[in-house]
C-alpha positions, -999 to 999 in steps of 0.1 A, spaced: 0 0 0 14 33 -11 17 64 11 23 89 -17 -1 109 -39 -11 93 -72 -4 115 -102 -15 96 -133 -41 68 -135 -43 42 -163 -79 30 -166 -77 -7 -176 -112 -8 -189 -137 6 -214 -172 19 -217 -191 37 -191 -169 27 -162 -138 40 -179 -157 74 -185 -168 73 -149 -133 69 -135 -118 95 -159 -143 121 -147 -134 117 -110 -97 117 -118 -102 150 -137 -120 165 -106 -91 154 -85 -65 169 -108 -51 136 -119 -39 128 -154 -56 99 -172 -45 72 -196 -71 52 -216 -65 19 -234 -86 7 -263 -92 -21 -288 -94 -13 -326 -132 -9 -327 -131 13 -296 -108 38 -313 -135 66 -313 -152 56 -281 -160 83 -255 -135 71 -229 -107 74 -255 -115 110 -262 -120 120 -226 -86 107 -214 -55 128 -215 -37 100 -234 -49 69 -252 -31 37 -264 -42 10 -287 -41 -25 -272 -50 -47 -302 -80 -63 -320 -115 -64 -308 -115 -98 -289 -109 -91 -252 -83 -119 -251 -62 -99 -276 -67 -65 -260 -83 -57 -226 -73 -90 -210 -37 -90 -221 -18 -79 -189 15 -74 -206 1 -49 -230 -16 -29 -203 16 -29 -182 36 -18 -212 12 11 -218 16 21 -181 54 21 -186 53 41 -218 28 67 -205 44 71 -170 12 62 -152 18 54 -115 -15 38 -108 -41 14 -124 -78 14 -119 -93 -18 -132 -130 -8 -132 -151 -39 -131 -151 -70 -153 -120 -78 -174 -90 -79 -150 -106 -62 -119 -107 -94 -99 -75 -110 -112 -50 -114 -83 -22 -121 -107 -28 -87 -124 -29 -69 -90 5 -86 -82 20 -77 -116 10 -41 -111 27 -40 -77 58 -57 -92 59 -29 -119 58 -2 -93 22 7 -100 -5 13 -74 -34 -11 -80 -66 8 -71 -83 -21 -55 -78 -48 -28 -47 -68 -20 -41 -99 -42 -46 -122 -12 -81 -108 -6 -90 -112 -43 -79 -148 -42 -97 -156 -9 -130 -142 -19 -127 -152 -56 -128 -189 -47 -164 -195 -33 -154 -224 -12 -125 -206 4 -147 -176 10 -173 -199 27 -147 -212 51 -136 -177 59 -172 -166 65 -178 -197 88 -147 -188 108 -159 -151 110 -194 -160 122 -211 -146 91 -245 -164 85 -244 -188 55 -272 -210 40 -268 -247 50 -245 -264 25 -210 -277 18 -181 -255 29 -158 -272 4 -162 -281 -32 -175 -316 -39 -167 -340 -68 -185 -373 -59 -221 -372 -73 -232 -399 -49 -219 -381 -18 -233 -348 -32 -267 -364 -36 -266 -376 0 -257 -341 12 -285 -326 -9 -310 -350 7 -298 -341 42 -300 -303 34 -335 -308 20 -347 -299 -15 -347 -275 -33 -309 -271 -34 -286 -249 -54 -255 -262 -72 -230 -233 -77 -196 -230 -94 -168 -226 -68 -147 -204 -90 -171 -179 -106 -203 -158 -105 -227 -141 -128 -251 -171 -127 -226 -193 -147 -225 -229 -134 -255 -224 -111 -285 -247 -112 -316 -252 -90 -324 -288 -82 -361 -294 -71 -361 -332 -67 -336 -361 -61 -342 -375 -96 -328 -344 -112 -297 -341 -91 -270 -361 -108 -279 -348 -143 -281 -312 -131 -248 -315 -112 -230 -327 -143 -245 -298 -164 -234 -273 -138 -199 -287 -137 -196 -286 -175 -207 -249 -176 -184 -239 -148 -155 -256 -166 -163 -238 -198 -168 -204 -182 -140 -204 -156 -117 -233 -165 -127 -248 -131 -154 -273 -128 -156 -275 -90 -191 -270 -75 -206 -268 -41 -241 -272 -27 -263 -250 -6 -299 -247 5 -320 -229 -21 -338 -200 -4 -375 -197 -14 -386 -163 -24 -351 -149 -21 -341 -113 -23 -306 -103 -34 -293 -76 -11 -257 -64 -10 -237 -41 12 -211 -17 0 -180 -16 22 -149 6 24 -118 -4 42 -85 15 46 -50 3 53 -52 14 89 -78 -11 100 -109 11 95 -139 -6 79 -174 8 73 -204 -1 53 -223 23 31 -256 6 36 -273 -18 12 -285 -21 -24 -315 -42 -34 -306 -61 -66 -335 -86 -69 -348 -76 -104 -327 -98 -125 -328 -117 -158 -306 -148 -164 -294 -144 -128 -279 -111 -137 -290 -77 -123 -309 -51 -144 -326 -29 -118 -311 -19 -84 -321 4 -56 -308 18 -23 -318 13 3 -339 -19 2 -376 -14 9 -378 -44 33 -349 -42 57 -358 -30 92 -332 -8 110 -323 -38 132 -317 -62 103 -298 -35 84 -275 -31 114 -269 -68 117 -263 -73 80 -240 -43 79 -220 -56 108 -217 -90 91 -205 -73 59 -178 -55 79 -168 -88 95 -166 -104 61 -142 -77 49 -120 -80 80 -118 -117 78 -97 -115 45 -77 -84 53 -97 -64 28 -86 -29 17 -105 -5 -7 -140 -8 -20 -159 -41 -20 -194 -56 -19 -207 -84 3 -237 -100 -12 -265 -118 8 -296 -137 0 -325 -127 23 -356 -149 28 -391 -138 34 -385 -138 72 -355 -115 67 -330 -142 76 -299 -134 56 -271 -156 43 -237 -148 28 -235 -154 -9 -202 -140 -21 -179 -109 -20 -171 -89 -51 -136 -75 -47 -141 -45 -70 -164 -16 -77 -199 -27 -87 -219 -16 -118 -247 -3 -94 -225 18 -72 -242 52 -83 -272 44 -62 -250 43 -31 -233 75 -41 -268 91 -43 -279 82 -8 -245 88 9 -231 117 -10 -197 99 -14 -178 96 -47 -168 59 -44 -141 63 -71 -126 92 -52 -127 71 -20 -110 43 -38 -81 66 -48 -77 81 -14 -75 47 1 -50 35 -25 -29 65 -16 -28 53 19 -51 79 35 -74 68 64 -111 69 58 -116 100 79 -151 90 91 -167 63 112 -199 42 108 -217 67 131 -209 95 106 -228 78 78 -265 80 72 -290 73 44 -304 104 26 -334 96 4 -338 68 -21 -321 60 -54 -330 36 -83 -308 23 -112 -320 10 -145 -294 -6 -167 -301 2 -203 -288 -26 -224 -290 -33 -261 -311 -64 -254 -343 -77 -267 -367 -82 -237 -392 -100 -261 -366 -126 -269 -353 -137 -235 -332 -105 -232 -308 -117 -258 -281 -92 -268 -290 -70 -297 -258 -49 -306 -257 -26 -335 -253 11 -345 -267 37 -321 -285 60 -346 -300 81 -319 -291 85 -282 -307 114 -263 -306 106 -225 -329 123 -200 -318 149 -176 -332 172 -149 -332 173 -111 -323 139 -95 -314 122 -128 -280 108 -137 -269 90 -168 -236 71 -170 -231 62 -207 -202 45 -224 -215 48 -260 -230 78 -278 -252 87 -308 -233 78 -339 -214 51 -322 -220 14 -320 -229 -12 -293 -203 -37 -301 -209 -74 -303 -176 -82 -286 -184 -68 -252 -212 -64 -227 -241 -47 -245 -247 -19 -219 -256 15 -234 -258 33 -201 -269 33 -165 -298 56 -156 -302 65 -120 -327 87 -102 -329 100 -66 -358 111 -46 -366 121 -10 -387 89 -8 -389 56 -27 -421 68 -43 -405 100 -56 -375 81 -70 -399 57 -89 -420 87 -103 -387 104 -114 -375 71 -130 -407 68 -149 -404 103 -162 -367 97 -172 -374 65 -190 -402 82 -209 -377 109 -220 -350 85 -230 -346 84 -268 -328 55 -284 -329 44 -320 -311 17 -339 -311 -11 -313 -337 -28 -291 -332 -19 -255 -343 -28 -219 -360 6 -216 -396 -9 -221 -389 -36 -196 -376 -10 -170 -408 10 -176 -428 -22 -171 -411 -28 -138 -417 8 -125 -454 4 -132 -458 -30 -117 -476 -34 -84 -452 -60 -70 -422 -36 -75 -441 -5 -63 -453 -22 -32 -418 -37 -25 -432 -73 -25 -410 -90 -50 -381 -115 -51 -354 -126 -76 -382 -144 -94 -399 -112 -105 -392 -118 -142 -404 -154 -142 -435 -146 -121 -446 -112 -135 -430 -104 -168 -449 -110 -200 -434 -94 -232 -469 -89 -246 -474 -61 -220 -444 -41 -233 -447 -8 -252 -435 -11 -288 -397 -8 -292 -392 -13 -329 -356 -3 -340 -367 1 -376 -394 26 -366 -370 43 -342 -344 47 -369 -370 62 -393 -381 86 -365 -344 96 -359 -339 102 -396 -371 123 -397 -359 143 -368 -326 150 -384 -342 161 -417 -366 183 -398 -339 200 -379 -319 205 -411 
């Protein structure tokens, strides 16, 4: 951990998170270095940075994931720190070590913490030792299908089979009955091996009507750890988040305090430093169970920034410079309510399949309490090679109801043409009684979503409308 000011930051990422980090660096007076693949040559993050360097062709494995190329750019540019964003190399302990070996400050946690929390079975052992609640299940990975079936029987169905080495819903299967177990376990192992190069799985009790609630933590190098309250992330498709909010509408002050303390203990258990997120499953009786820890900044961090007033990227940089937090848990409080809608180039009418393509028109909403973090702009393209996110739209209100009303208005203002998007789905959620009442779970899409109820989102019609608007203005 450094104890000297950072001067120049290389952002080892692309898209909206690269833009996000560059903006905070500029406010702090720090120089910035962008990296880009060939199709990202004219991307917003490339233009916003003080310097930009080509990494290679479009595939991530030949550009954004090549550690040697990124470290060479750092050397050539004179950068003294690297911010990994999220995704790509952000949770790669080897990359964090390589940065340190090259004399660079890695704006993230220590490699040992990344390794400990990246292996789900190792993380479960740590949580067990730290006294953090966990759903009944195996602490270690299990290979023998017969033994695994016996354990599942003892836990009680339904059970969840999960990849030991990954996340994002890959290698995760729900098993309802004993007759399905062996076949489902083999399928989970194959998917885990393909996604992470590691086919190990473990088993835990499946929580009925679960809610996905995570706590943002910050930890400095001086032993200070705080949580910045929770984010509700239960509106998901394909086990991946699409709408988040802060705080959760269901937690009582007492449960919030207990979960926050558990998150802090989780961070302490692995010697964590910098920003991280401890994720829990919460059942209908508000019992909570550790799920995993993400050792990086989260996509949904803006909702936490809205309710706390803290710039999390600025806090990450301060911590990486060796500064103490400068505040305690008692100094932190929740102000209002914030909601995030992820605007993806996806087709909600076709199981949310990616729908990349040229962005003929992109006019985001604005106004009081509205924030848009975009990584692509009008005239650009949502590339097939990467995550199909267009932007993150967040709104803030004094109450949850006000934040929802503001989000409806913002979604109605948002103009996109050229690709199908998740905007109609997000508008559907904002109007749905289950969401508005706060009575929903991670099964929201399966239980409530019917594409027939969506407002039209025809890219061809949108493109025609965009052309008409351009001709009219001409």
